[in-house]
PDB file of N, H, CA, C and O in Angstrom:
ATOM      1  N   MET A   1      30.442   7.689  26.986  1.00  0.00           N
ATOM      2  CA  MET A   1      30.885   7.473  28.265  1.00  0.00           C
ATOM      3  C   MET A   1      32.469   7.337  28.036  1.00  0.00           C
ATOM      4  O   MET A   1      32.763   6.443  27.243  1.00  0.00           O
ATOM      5  N   LEU A   2      33.405   7.962  28.509  1.00  0.00           N
ATOM      6  H   LEU A   2      33.167   8.688  29.154  1.00  0.00           H
ATOM      7  CA  LEU A   2      34.735   7.885  28.277  1.00  0.00           C
ATOM      8  C   LEU A   2      35.327   6.935  29.527  1.00  0.00           C
ATOM      9  O   LEU A   2      34.796   6.861  30.635  1.00  0.00           O
ATOM     10  N   PRO A   3      36.525   6.234  29.118  1.00  0.00           N
ATOM     11  CA  PRO A   3      37.151   5.330  30.116  1.00  0.00           C
ATOM     12  C   PRO A   3      37.424   6.310  31.346  1.00  0.00           C
ATOM     13  O   PRO A   3      37.216   7.517  31.221  1.00  0.00           O
ATOM     14  N   ALA A   4      37.883   5.774  32.506  1.00  0.00           N
ATOM     15  H   ALA A   4      38.052   4.794  32.607  1.00  0.00           H
ATOM     16  CA  ALA A   4      38.141   6.484  33.596  1.00  0.00           C
ATOM     17  C   ALA A   4      39.345   7.228  33.615  1.00  0.00           C
ATOM     18  O   ALA A   4      39.460   8.249  34.292  1.00  0.00           O
ATOM     19  N   ASP A   5      40.488   6.645  32.716  1.00  0.00           N
ATOM     20  H   ASP A   5      40.395   5.816  32.166  1.00  0.00           H
ATOM     21  CA  ASP A   5      41.749   7.333  32.523  1.00  0.00           C
ATOM     22  C   ASP A   5      41.781   8.433  31.617  1.00  0.00           C
ATOM     23  O   ASP A   5      42.816   9.031  31.324  1.00  0.00           O
ATOM     24  N   GLY A   6      40.563   8.720  31.140  1.00  0.00           N
ATOM     25  H   GLY A   6      39.721   8.235  31.379  1.00  0.00           H
ATOM     26  CA  GLY A   6      40.546   9.793  30.161  1.00  0.00           C
ATOM     27  C   GLY A   6      40.926   9.538  28.747  1.00  0.00           C
ATOM     28  O   GLY A   6      41.075  10.497  27.990  1.00  0.00           O
ATOM     29  N   ALA A   7      41.096   8.295  28.326  1.00  0.00           N
ATOM     30  H   ALA A   7      40.975   7.516  28.940  1.00  0.00           H
ATOM     31  CA  ALA A   7      41.540   7.996  27.021  1.00  0.00           C
ATOM     32  C   ALA A   7      40.496   8.221  26.134  1.00  0.00           C
ATOM     33  O   ALA A   7      39.307   8.127  26.440  1.00  0.00           O
ATOM     34  N   ARG A   8      40.962   8.541  24.945  1.00  0.00           N
ATOM     35  H   ARG A   8      41.928   8.617  24.696  1.00  0.00           H
ATOM     36  CA  ARG A   8      39.929   8.859  23.845  1.00  0.00           C
ATOM     37  C   ARG A   8      39.757   7.821  22.686  1.00  0.00           C
ATOM     38  O   ARG A   8      40.786   7.275  22.288  1.00  0.00           O
ATOM     39  N   LEU A   9      38.733   7.539  22.185  1.00  0.00           N
ATOM     40  H   LEU A   9      37.897   7.982  22.508  1.00  0.00           H
ATOM     41  CA  LEU A   9      38.824   6.604  20.942  1.00  0.00           C
ATOM     42  C   LEU A   9      39.458   7.197  19.926  1.00  0.00           C
ATOM     43  O   LEU A   9      39.411   8.427  19.901  1.00  0.00           O
ATOM     44  N   GLN A  10      40.077   6.600  19.028  1.00  0.00           N
ATOM     45  H   GLN A  10      40.115   5.601  19.049  1.00  0.00           H
ATOM     46  CA  GLN A  10      40.651   6.905  17.905  1.00  0.00           C
ATOM     47  C   GLN A  10      40.105   6.549  16.700  1.00  0.00           C
ATOM     48  O   GLN A  10      39.907   5.345  16.539  1.00  0.00           O
ATOM     49  N   ALA A  11      39.781   7.379  15.717  1.00  0.00           N
ATOM     50  H   ALA A  11      39.942   8.358  15.847  1.00  0.00           H
ATOM     51  CA  ALA A  11      39.055   6.946  14.420  1.00  0.00           C
ATOM     52  C   ALA A  11      40.092   6.257  13.435  1.00  0.00           C
ATOM     53  O   ALA A  11      41.241   6.696  13.487  1.00  0.00           O
ATOM     54  N   TYR A  12      39.849   5.340  12.640  1.00  0.00           N
ATOM     55  H   TYR A  12      38.915   4.984  12.598  1.00  0.00           H
ATOM     56  CA  TYR A  12      40.659   4.873  11.632  1.00  0.00           C
ATOM     57  C   TYR A  12      40.072   5.003  10.183  1.00  0.00           C
ATOM     58  O   TYR A  12      38.882   4.735  10.018  1.00  0.00           O
ATOM     59  N   ARG A  13      40.744   5.348   9.263  1.00  0.00           N
ATOM     60  H   ARG A  13      41.711   5.565   9.396  1.00  0.00           H
ATOM     61  CA  ARG A  13      40.228   5.276   7.952  1.00  0.00           C
ATOM     62  C   ARG A  13      41.130   4.119   7.295  1.00  0.00           C
ATOM     63  O   ARG A  13      42.355   4.156   7.410  1.00  0.00           O
ATOM     64  N   GLY A  14      40.504   3.138   6.633  1.00  0.00           N
ATOM     65  H   GLY A  14      39.509   3.108   6.539  1.00  0.00           H
ATOM     66  CA  GLY A  14      41.269   2.194   6.081  1.00  0.00           C
ATOM     67  C   GLY A  14      41.252   1.941   4.694  1.00  0.00           C
ATOM     68  O   GLY A  14      42.159   2.426   4.018  1.00  0.00           O
ATOM     69  N   GLY A  15      40.171   1.106   4.031  1.00  0.00           N
ATOM     70  H   GLY A  15      39.434   0.712   4.580  1.00  0.00           H
ATOM     71  CA  GLY A  15      40.122   0.751   2.667  1.00  0.00           C
ATOM     72  C   GLY A  15      40.140   1.803   1.602  1.00  0.00           C
ATOM     73  O   GLY A  15      40.422   2.964   1.900  1.00  0.00           O
ATOM     74  N   ARG A  16      39.865   1.469   0.428  1.00  0.00           N
ATOM     75  H   ARG A  16      39.636   0.526   0.186  1.00  0.00           H
ATOM     76  CA  ARG A  16      39.781   2.406  -0.812  1.00  0.00           C
ATOM     77  C   ARG A  16      38.774   3.427  -0.547  1.00  0.00           C
ATOM     78  O   ARG A  16      38.959   4.554  -1.005  1.00  0.00           O
ATOM     79  N   ASP A  17      37.618   3.141   0.210  1.00  0.00           N
ATOM     80  H   ASP A  17      37.467   2.225   0.582  1.00  0.00           H
ATOM     81  CA  ASP A  17      36.427   3.928   0.236  1.00  0.00           C
ATOM     82  C   ASP A  17      36.509   4.413   1.669  1.00  0.00           C
ATOM     83  O   ASP A  17      35.450   4.843   2.126  1.00  0.00           O
ATOM     84  N   GLY A  18      37.638   4.425   2.514  1.00  0.00           N
ATOM     85  H   GLY A  18      38.498   4.076   2.143  1.00  0.00           H
ATOM     86  CA  GLY A  18      37.887   4.807   3.797  1.00  0.00           C
ATOM     87  C   GLY A  18      37.295   3.933   4.982  1.00  0.00           C
ATOM     88  O   GLY A  18      37.088   4.364   6.117  1.00  0.00           O
ATOM     89  N   ARG A  19      37.072   2.735   4.580  1.00  0.00           N
ATOM     90  H   ARG A  19      37.240   2.385   3.658  1.00  0.00           H
ATOM     91  CA  ARG A  19      36.599   1.617   5.634  1.00  0.00           C
ATOM     92  C   ARG A  19      37.832   0.825   5.945  1.00  0.00           C
ATOM     93  O   ARG A  19      38.832   0.855   5.228  1.00  0.00           O
ATOM     94  N   LEU A  20      37.731   0.157   6.976  1.00  0.00           N
ATOM     95  H   LEU A  20      36.918   0.133   7.558  1.00  0.00           H
ATOM     96  CA  LEU A  20      38.749  -0.829   7.270  1.00  0.00           C
ATOM     97  C   LEU A  20      38.418  -2.244   6.461  1.00  0.00           C
ATOM     98  O   LEU A  20      37.281  -2.647   6.216  1.00  0.00           O
ATOM     99  N   LEU A  21      39.540  -2.844   6.134  1.00  0.00           N
ATOM    100  H   LEU A  21      40.463  -2.516   6.333  1.00  0.00           H
ATOM    101  CA  LEU A  21      39.456  -4.097   5.404  1.00  0.00           C
ATOM    102  C   LEU A  21      39.120  -5.361   6.411  1.00  0.00           C
ATOM    103  O   LEU A  21      39.607  -5.452   7.538  1.00  0.00           O
ATOM    104  N   THR A  22      38.297  -6.231   5.887  1.00  0.00           N
ATOM    105  H   THR A  22      37.902  -6.157   4.972  1.00  0.00           H
ATOM    106  CA  THR A  22      37.989  -7.483   6.648  1.00  0.00           C
ATOM    107  C   THR A  22      39.248  -8.407   6.445  1.00  0.00           C
ATOM    108  O   THR A  22      40.118  -8.214   5.596  1.00  0.00           O
ATOM    109  N   VAL A  23      39.214  -9.460   7.370  1.00  0.00           N
ATOM    110  H   VAL A  23      38.508  -9.617   8.060  1.00  0.00           H
ATOM    111  CA  VAL A  23      40.280 -10.509   7.231  1.00  0.00           C
ATOM    112  C   VAL A  23      40.218 -11.311   5.915  1.00  0.00           C
ATOM    113  O   VAL A  23      41.200 -11.734   5.306  1.00  0.00           O
ATOM    114  N   ALA A  24      38.851 -11.469   5.541  1.00  0.00           N
ATOM    115  H   ALA A  24      38.053 -11.125   6.036  1.00  0.00           H
ATOM    116  CA  ALA A  24      38.682 -12.108   4.235  1.00  0.00           C
ATOM    117  C   ALA A  24      39.140 -11.267   2.883  1.00  0.00           C
ATOM    118  O   ALA A  24      39.595 -11.752   1.847  1.00  0.00           O
ATOM    119  N   GLU A  25      38.909  -9.959   3.164  1.00  0.00           N
ATOM    120  H   GLU A  25      38.540  -9.565   4.005  1.00  0.00           H
ATOM    121  CA  GLU A  25      39.366  -9.148   2.073  1.00  0.00           C
ATOM    122  C   GLU A  25      41.004  -9.050   2.003  1.00  0.00           C
ATOM    123  O   GLU A  25      41.598  -8.945   0.930  1.00  0.00           O
ATOM    124  N   VAL A  26      41.579  -9.091   3.116  1.00  0.00           N
ATOM    125  H   VAL A  26      41.098  -9.176   3.989  1.00  0.00           H
ATOM    126  CA  VAL A  26      43.096  -9.046   3.221  1.00  0.00           C
ATOM    127  C   VAL A  26      43.566 -10.317   2.505  1.00  0.00           C
ATOM    128  O   VAL A  26      44.423 -10.302   1.622  1.00  0.00           O
ATOM    129  N   ALA A  27      42.899 -11.500   2.982  1.00  0.00           N
ATOM    130  H   ALA A  27      42.203 -11.512   3.700  1.00  0.00           H
ATOM    131  CA  ALA A  27      43.392 -12.846   2.610  1.00  0.00           C
ATOM    132  C   ALA A  27      43.192 -12.876   1.128  1.00  0.00           C
ATOM    133  O   ALA A  27      44.051 -13.402   0.420  1.00  0.00           O
ATOM    134  N   GLN A  28      42.064 -12.323   0.590  1.00  0.00           N
ATOM    135  H   GLN A  28      41.366 -11.896   1.165  1.00  0.00           H
ATOM    136  CA  GLN A  28      42.016 -12.322  -0.908  1.00  0.00           C
ATOM    137  C   GLN A  28      43.055 -11.586  -1.630  1.00  0.00           C
ATOM    138  O   GLN A  28      43.597 -12.049  -2.634  1.00  0.00           O
ATOM    139  N   GLU A  29      43.344 -10.415  -1.115  1.00  0.00           N
ATOM    140  H   GLU A  29      42.904 -10.039  -0.299  1.00  0.00           H
ATOM    141  CA  GLU A  29      44.553  -9.590  -1.657  1.00  0.00           C
ATOM    142  C   GLU A  29      45.754 -10.367  -1.804  1.00  0.00           C
ATOM    143  O   GLU A  29      46.400 -10.477  -2.846  1.00  0.00           O
ATOM    144  N   LEU A  30      46.070 -11.015  -0.450  1.00  0.00           N
ATOM    145  H   LEU A  30      45.545 -10.925   0.397  1.00  0.00           H
ATOM    146  CA  LEU A  30      47.273 -11.610  -0.417  1.00  0.00           C
ATOM    147  C   LEU A  30      47.447 -13.069  -0.975  1.00  0.00           C
ATOM    148  O   LEU A  30      48.500 -13.704  -1.023  1.00  0.00           O
ATOM    149  N   ALA A  31      46.300 -13.439  -1.355  1.00  0.00           N
ATOM    150  H   ALA A  31      45.444 -12.923  -1.316  1.00  0.00           H
ATOM    151  CA  ALA A  31      46.026 -14.828  -2.057  1.00  0.00           C
ATOM    152  C   ALA A  31      46.371 -15.843  -1.104  1.00  0.00           C
ATOM    153  O   ALA A  31      47.054 -16.770  -1.539  1.00  0.00           O
ATOM    154  N   VAL A  32      46.013 -15.863   0.211  1.00  0.00           N
ATOM    155  H   VAL A  32      45.458 -15.110   0.565  1.00  0.00           H
ATOM    156  CA  VAL A  32      46.103 -16.785   1.282  1.00  0.00           C
ATOM    157  C   VAL A  32      44.910 -16.917   1.985  1.00  0.00           C
ATOM    158  O   VAL A  32      44.009 -16.114   1.748  1.00  0.00           O
ATOM    159  N   CYS A  33      44.746 -17.836   2.847  1.00  0.00           N
ATOM    160  H   CYS A  33      45.479 -18.489   3.040  1.00  0.00           H
ATOM    161  CA  CYS A  33      43.565 -18.220   3.644  1.00  0.00           C
ATOM    162  C   CYS A  33      43.510 -17.188   4.891  1.00  0.00           C
ATOM    163  O   CYS A  33      44.482 -16.566   5.319  1.00  0.00           O
ATOM    164  N   THR A  34      42.204 -17.127   5.383  1.00  0.00           N
ATOM    165  H   THR A  34      41.415 -17.632   5.035  1.00  0.00           H
ATOM    166  CA  THR A  34      42.039 -16.292   6.408  1.00  0.00           C
ATOM    167  C   THR A  34      42.780 -16.600   7.605  1.00  0.00           C
ATOM    168  O   THR A  34      43.103 -15.674   8.350  1.00  0.00           O
ATOM    169  N   ALA A  35      43.111 -17.881   7.899  1.00  0.00           N
ATOM    170  H   ALA A  35      42.848 -18.632   7.294  1.00  0.00           H
ATOM    171  CA  ALA A  35      43.925 -18.405   8.933  1.00  0.00           C
ATOM    172  C   ALA A  35      45.324 -17.771   8.868  1.00  0.00           C
ATOM    173  O   ALA A  35      45.906 -17.364   9.874  1.00  0.00           O
ATOM    174  N   THR A  36      45.798 -17.714   7.701  1.00  0.00           N
ATOM    175  H   THR A  36      45.325 -18.045   6.884  1.00  0.00           H
ATOM    176  CA  THR A  36      47.255 -16.939   7.495  1.00  0.00           C
ATOM    177  C   THR A  36      47.070 -15.571   7.998  1.00  0.00           C
ATOM    178  O   THR A  36      47.850 -15.145   8.849  1.00  0.00           O
ATOM    179  N   VAL A  37      46.166 -14.884   7.578  1.00  0.00           N
ATOM    180  H   VAL A  37      45.531 -15.229   6.887  1.00  0.00           H
ATOM    181  CA  VAL A  37      45.951 -13.383   8.103  1.00  0.00           C
ATOM    182  C   VAL A  37      45.770 -13.321   9.574  1.00  0.00           C
ATOM    183  O   VAL A  37      46.298 -12.378  10.164  1.00  0.00           O
ATOM    184  N   TYR A  38      45.112 -14.177  10.226  1.00  0.00           N
ATOM    185  H   TYR A  38      44.683 -14.943   9.747  1.00  0.00           H
ATOM    186  CA  TYR A  38      45.046 -14.134  11.710  1.00  0.00           C
ATOM    187  C   TYR A  38      46.401 -14.422  12.219  1.00  0.00           C
ATOM    188  O   TYR A  38      46.722 -13.808  13.237  1.00  0.00           O
ATOM    189  N   LYS A  39      47.349 -15.328  11.650  1.00  0.00           N
ATOM    190  H   LYS A  39      47.088 -15.827  10.824  1.00  0.00           H
ATOM    191  CA  LYS A  39      48.519 -15.696  12.139  1.00  0.00           C
ATOM    192  C   LYS A  39      49.467 -14.463  12.077  1.00  0.00           C
ATOM    193  O   LYS A  39      50.151 -14.106  13.036  1.00  0.00           O
ATOM    194  N   LEU A  40      49.447 -13.823  10.825  1.00  0.00           N
ATOM    195  H   LEU A  40      48.892 -14.113  10.046  1.00  0.00           H
ATOM    196  CA  LEU A  40      50.173 -12.665  10.724  1.00  0.00           C
ATOM    197  C   LEU A  40      49.878 -11.494  11.690  1.00  0.00           C
ATOM    198  O   LEU A  40      50.755 -10.799  12.202  1.00  0.00           O
ATOM    199  N   VAL A  41      48.704 -11.365  11.860  1.00  0.00           N
ATOM    200  H   VAL A  41      47.991 -11.929  11.444  1.00  0.00           H
ATOM    201  CA  VAL A  41      48.263 -10.394  12.938  1.00  0.00           C
ATOM    202  C   VAL A  41      48.875 -10.764  14.301  1.00  0.00           C
ATOM    203  O   VAL A  41      49.567  -9.979  14.950  1.00  0.00           O
ATOM    204  N   ALA A  42      48.578 -11.989  14.681  1.00  0.00           N
ATOM    205  H   ALA A  42      48.017 -12.627  14.154  1.00  0.00           H
ATOM    206  CA  ALA A  42      48.853 -12.546  16.124  1.00  0.00           C
ATOM    207  C   ALA A  42      50.400 -12.361  16.145  1.00  0.00           C
ATOM    208  O   ALA A  42      50.896 -12.082  17.237  1.00  0.00           O
ATOM    209  N   ARG A  43      51.097 -12.466  15.224  1.00  0.00           N
ATOM    210  H   ARG A  43      50.693 -12.692  14.337  1.00  0.00           H
ATOM    211  CA  ARG A  43      52.824 -12.590  15.248  1.00  0.00           C
ATOM    212  C   ARG A  43      53.307 -11.072  15.187  1.00  0.00           C
ATOM    213  O   ARG A  43      54.485 -10.755  15.351  1.00  0.00           O
ATOM    214  N   GLY A  44      52.138 -10.043  14.899  1.00  0.00           N
ATOM    215  H   GLY A  44      51.181 -10.301  14.766  1.00  0.00           H
ATOM    216  CA  GLY A  44      52.703  -8.606  14.814  1.00  0.00           C
ATOM    217  C   GLY A  44      53.264  -8.208  13.560  1.00  0.00           C
ATOM    218  O   GLY A  44      53.807  -7.113  13.418  1.00  0.00           O
ATOM    219  N   GLU A  45      53.144  -9.129  12.562  1.00  0.00           N
ATOM    220  H   GLU A  45      52.703 -10.019  12.678  1.00  0.00           H
ATOM    221  CA  GLU A  45      53.730  -8.757  11.093  1.00  0.00           C
ATOM    222  C   GLU A  45      52.811  -7.975  10.340  1.00  0.00           C
ATOM    223  O   GLU A  45      53.253  -7.377   9.359  1.00  0.00           O
ATOM    224  N   LEU A  46      51.521  -7.871  10.653  1.00  0.00           N
ATOM    225  H   LEU A  46      51.162  -8.357  11.451  1.00  0.00           H
ATOM    226  CA  LEU A  46      50.539  -7.126   9.824  1.00  0.00           C
ATOM    227  C   LEU A  46      49.681  -6.520  11.083  1.00  0.00           C
ATOM    228  O   LEU A  46      49.098  -7.159  11.958  1.00  0.00           O
ATOM    229  N   GLY A  47      49.773  -5.123  10.923  1.00  0.00           N
ATOM    230  H   GLY A  47      50.247  -4.603  10.212  1.00  0.00           H
ATOM    231  CA  GLY A  47      49.027  -4.274  11.765  1.00  0.00           C
ATOM    232  C   GLY A  47      47.513  -4.435  11.663  1.00  0.00           C
ATOM    233  O   GLY A  47      47.050  -4.539  10.527  1.00  0.00           O
ATOM    234  N   ALA A  48      46.713  -4.468  12.668  1.00  0.00           N
ATOM    235  H   ALA A  48      47.089  -4.384  13.591  1.00  0.00           H
ATOM    236  CA  ALA A  48      45.377  -4.649  12.676  1.00  0.00           C
ATOM    237  C   ALA A  48      44.748  -3.906  13.989  1.00  0.00           C
ATOM    238  O   ALA A  48      45.470  -3.616  14.943  1.00  0.00           O
ATOM    239  N   VAL A  49      43.577  -3.665  13.970  1.00  0.00           N
ATOM    240  H   VAL A  49      42.990  -3.900  13.195  1.00  0.00           H
ATOM    241  CA  VAL A  49      42.736  -3.102  14.966  1.00  0.00           C
ATOM    242  C   VAL A  49      41.637  -4.116  15.443  1.00  0.00           C
ATOM    243  O   VAL A  49      41.228  -4.933  14.619  1.00  0.00           O
ATOM    244  N   ARG A  50      41.211  -4.119  16.519  1.00  0.00           N
ATOM    245  H   ARG A  50      41.543  -3.455  17.189  1.00  0.00           H
ATOM    246  CA  ARG A  50      40.163  -4.931  16.812  1.00  0.00           C
ATOM    247  C   ARG A  50      38.974  -4.164  16.966  1.00  0.00           C
ATOM    248  O   ARG A  50      39.098  -3.195  17.715  1.00  0.00           O
ATOM    249  N   VAL A  51      37.797  -4.351  16.428  1.00  0.00           N
ATOM    250  H   VAL A  51      37.696  -5.138  15.820  1.00  0.00           H
ATOM    251  CA  VAL A  51      36.528  -3.748  16.595  1.00  0.00           C
ATOM    252  C   VAL A  51      35.598  -4.671  17.116  1.00  0.00           C
ATOM    253  O   VAL A  51      35.197  -5.633  16.461  1.00  0.00           O
ATOM    254  N   LEU A  52      35.197  -4.389  18.397  1.00  0.00           N
ATOM    255  H   LEU A  52      35.523  -3.607  18.929  1.00  0.00           H
ATOM    256  CA  LEU A  52      34.336  -5.373  18.969  1.00  0.00           C
ATOM    257  C   LEU A  52      34.987  -6.843  19.018  1.00  0.00           C
ATOM    258  O   LEU A  52      35.971  -7.110  19.709  1.00  0.00           O
ATOM    259  N   ASN A  53      34.404  -7.632  18.310  1.00  0.00           N
ATOM    260  H   ASN A  53      33.605  -7.415  17.750  1.00  0.00           H
ATOM    261  CA  ASN A  53      35.058  -9.206  18.187  1.00  0.00           C
ATOM    262  C   ASN A  53      35.654  -9.391  16.906  1.00  0.00           C
ATOM    263  O   ASN A  53      35.970 -10.527  16.552  1.00  0.00           O
ATOM    264  N   ALA A  54      35.865  -8.298  16.091  1.00  0.00           N
ATOM    265  H   ALA A  54      35.608  -7.375  16.379  1.00  0.00           H
ATOM    266  CA  ALA A  54      36.243  -8.501  14.804  1.00  0.00           C
ATOM    267  C   ALA A  54      37.674  -8.086  14.606  1.00  0.00           C
ATOM    268  O   ALA A  54      38.041  -7.218  15.399  1.00  0.00           O
ATOM    269  N   ILE A  55      38.514  -8.473  13.791  1.00  0.00           N
ATOM    270  H   ILE A  55      38.216  -9.177  13.147  1.00  0.00           H
ATOM    271  CA  ILE A  55      39.969  -7.827  13.293  1.00  0.00           C
ATOM    272  C   ILE A  55      39.698  -6.978  12.097  1.00  0.00           C
ATOM    273  O   ILE A  55      38.913  -7.372  11.233  1.00  0.00           O
ATOM    274  N   ARG A  56      40.264  -5.917  12.013  1.00  0.00           N
ATOM    275  H   ARG A  56      40.901  -5.597  12.714  1.00  0.00           H
ATOM    276  CA  ARG A  56      40.040  -5.013  10.780  1.00  0.00           C
ATOM    277  C   ARG A  56      41.598  -4.539  10.492  1.00  0.00           C
ATOM    278  O   ARG A  56      42.393  -4.211  11.373  1.00  0.00           O
ATOM    279  N   VAL A  57      41.839  -4.571   9.206  1.00  0.00           N
ATOM    280  H   VAL A  57      41.193  -4.838   8.490  1.00  0.00           H
ATOM    281  CA  VAL A  57      43.196  -4.048   8.854  1.00  0.00           C
ATOM    282  C   VAL A  57      42.972  -2.803   8.003  1.00  0.00           C
ATOM    283  O   VAL A  57      42.074  -2.757   7.162  1.00  0.00           O
ATOM    284  N   ARG A  58      43.908  -1.678   8.267  1.00  0.00           N
ATOM    285  H   ARG A  58      44.638  -1.715   8.950  1.00  0.00           H
ATOM    286  CA  ARG A  58      43.828  -0.574   7.562  1.00  0.00           C
ATOM    287  C   ARG A  58      44.710  -0.620   6.298  1.00  0.00           C
ATOM    288  O   ARG A  58      45.815  -1.155   6.373  1.00  0.00           O
ATOM    289  N   ARG A  59      44.275  -0.083   5.138  1.00  0.00           N
ATOM    290  H   ARG A  59      43.377   0.352   5.077  1.00  0.00           H
ATOM    291  CA  ARG A  59      44.838  -0.185   3.857  1.00  0.00           C
ATOM    292  C   ARG A  59      46.270   0.100   4.197  1.00  0.00           C
ATOM    293  O   ARG A  59      47.075  -0.745   3.804  1.00  0.00           O
ATOM    294  N   GLU A  60      46.751   1.166   4.874  1.00  0.00           N
ATOM    295  H   GLU A  60      46.097   1.852   5.192  1.00  0.00           H
ATOM    296  CA  GLU A  60      47.975   1.639   5.007  1.00  0.00           C
ATOM    297  C   GLU A  60      48.884   0.468   5.601  1.00  0.00           C
ATOM    298  O   GLU A  60      50.048   0.295   5.242  1.00  0.00           O
ATOM    299  N   ASP A  61      48.187  -0.364   6.605  1.00  0.00           N
ATOM    300  H   ASP A  61      47.241  -0.223   6.896  1.00  0.00           H
ATOM    301  CA  ASP A  61      49.020  -1.355   7.203  1.00  0.00           C
ATOM    302  C   ASP A  61      49.287  -2.545   6.204  1.00  0.00           C
ATOM    303  O   ASP A  61      50.349  -3.165   6.253  1.00  0.00           O
ATOM    304  N   LEU A  62      48.351  -2.830   5.345  1.00  0.00           N
ATOM    305  H   LEU A  62      47.488  -2.326   5.305  1.00  0.00           H
ATOM    306  CA  LEU A  62      48.475  -3.887   4.353  1.00  0.00           C
ATOM    307  C   LEU A  62      49.532  -3.480   3.260  1.00  0.00           C
ATOM    308  O   LEU A  62      50.362  -4.266   2.806  1.00  0.00           O
ATOM    309  N   ASN A  63      49.415  -2.248   2.913  1.00  0.00           N
ATOM    310  H   ASN A  63      48.740  -1.608   3.282  1.00  0.00           H
ATOM    311  CA  ASN A  63      50.343  -1.557   1.891  1.00  0.00           C
ATOM    312  C   ASN A  63      51.769  -1.729   2.630  1.00  0.00           C
ATOM    313  O   ASN A  63      52.690  -2.203   1.966  1.00  0.00           O
ATOM    314  N   THR A  64      51.964  -1.412   3.802  1.00  0.00           N
ATOM    315  H   THR A  64      51.216  -1.026   4.342  1.00  0.00           H
ATOM    316  CA  THR A  64      53.391  -1.463   4.665  1.00  0.00           C
ATOM    317  C   THR A  64      53.786  -3.031   4.488  1.00  0.00           C
ATOM    318  O   THR A  64      54.904  -3.327   4.067  1.00  0.00           O
ATOM    319  N   TYR A  65      52.958  -3.886   4.778  1.00  0.00           N
ATOM    320  H   TYR A  65      52.050  -3.645   5.119  1.00  0.00           H
ATOM    321  CA  TYR A  65      53.336  -5.233   4.820  1.00  0.00           C
ATOM    322  C   TYR A  65      53.691  -5.731   3.618  1.00  0.00           C
ATOM    323  O   TYR A  65      54.639  -6.516   3.600  1.00  0.00           O
ATOM    324  N   THR A  66      53.031  -5.396   2.394  1.00  0.00           N
ATOM    325  H   THR A  66      52.261  -4.759   2.409  1.00  0.00           H
ATOM    326  CA  THR A  66      53.397  -5.940   1.223  1.00  0.00           C
ATOM    327  C   THR A  66      54.557  -5.300   0.639  1.00  0.00           C
ATOM    328  O   THR A  66      55.294  -5.975  -0.080  1.00  0.00           O
ATOM    329  N   ALA A  67      54.822  -4.010   0.872  1.00  0.00           N
ATOM    330  H   ALA A  67      54.223  -3.462   1.456  1.00  0.00           H
ATOM    331  CA  ALA A  67      55.977  -3.253   0.434  1.00  0.00           C
ATOM    332  C   ALA A  67      57.256  -4.025   1.105  1.00  0.00           C
ATOM    333  O   ALA A  67      58.230  -4.236   0.382  1.00  0.00           O
ATOM    334  N   LYS A  68      57.273  -4.360   2.177  1.00  0.00           N
ATOM    335  H   LYS A  68      56.483  -4.189   2.765  1.00  0.00           H
ATOM    336  CA  LYS A  68      58.404  -5.146   2.916  1.00  0.00           C
ATOM    337  C   LYS A  68      58.660  -6.314   2.159  1.00  0.00           C
ATOM    338  O   LYS A  68      59.781  -6.787   2.348  1.00  0.00           O
ATOM    339  N   GLY A  69      57.868  -6.965   1.282  1.00  0.00           N
ATOM    340  H   GLY A  69      56.957  -6.581   1.129  1.00  0.00           H
ATOM    341  CA  GLY A  69      58.095  -8.105   0.476  1.00  0.00           C
ATOM    342  C   GLY A  69      58.146  -9.309   1.359  1.00  0.00           C
ATOM    343  O   GLY A  69      58.986 -10.195   1.205  1.00  0.00           O
ATOM    344  N   ARG A  70      57.104  -9.322   2.412  1.00  0.00           N
ATOM    345  H   ARG A  70      56.422  -8.602   2.537  1.00  0.00           H
ATOM    346  CA  ARG A  70      57.276 -10.444   3.426  1.00  0.00           C
ATOM    347  C   ARG A  70      56.765 -11.673   2.432  1.00  0.00           C
ATOM    348  O   ARG A  70      55.950 -11.553   1.517  1.00  0.00           O
ATOM    349  N   SER A  71      57.424 -12.838   2.825  1.00  0.00           N
ATOM    350  H   SER A  71      58.086 -12.936   3.568  1.00  0.00           H
ATOM    351  CA  SER A  71      56.833 -14.054   2.247  1.00  0.00           C
ATOM    352  C   SER A  71      57.089 -15.036   3.344  1.00  0.00           C
ATOM    353  O   SER A  71      57.441 -14.714   4.479  1.00  0.00           O
ATOM    354  N   GLY A  72      56.874 -16.325   2.902  1.00  0.00           N
ATOM    355  H   GLY A  72      56.587 -16.586   1.981  1.00  0.00           H
ATOM    356  CA  GLY A  72      56.839 -17.292   3.816  1.00  0.00           C
ATOM    357  C   GLY A  72      55.565 -17.557   4.653  1.00  0.00           C
ATOM    358  O   GLY A  72      55.647 -17.936   5.821  1.00  0.00           O
ATOM    359  N   PHE A  73      54.507 -17.371   4.090  1.00  0.00           N
ATOM    360  H   PHE A  73      54.441 -17.064   3.141  1.00  0.00           H
ATOM    361  CA  PHE A  73      53.149 -17.484   4.652  1.00  0.00           C
ATOM    362  C   PHE A  73      53.114 -18.733   5.240  1.00  0.00           C
ATOM    363  O   PHE A  73      52.090 -19.121   5.803  1.00  0.00           O
TER     364      PHE A  73
END
């Protein structure tokens, strides 16, 4: 069933094997805690998508974030 406004769902491909990364996986790669990842997403510094009640990060968004050389977690 499509939304009333005709919007379509968009498919995302994320991790190395085409899946989206979990917050725990992102935290491990950045060497920070999961709370820090949630804060980065909330501040809009790290792109993410919400899948039901979970936050997932595309590999491209993580690469963009790290390429900017962000610090000050």
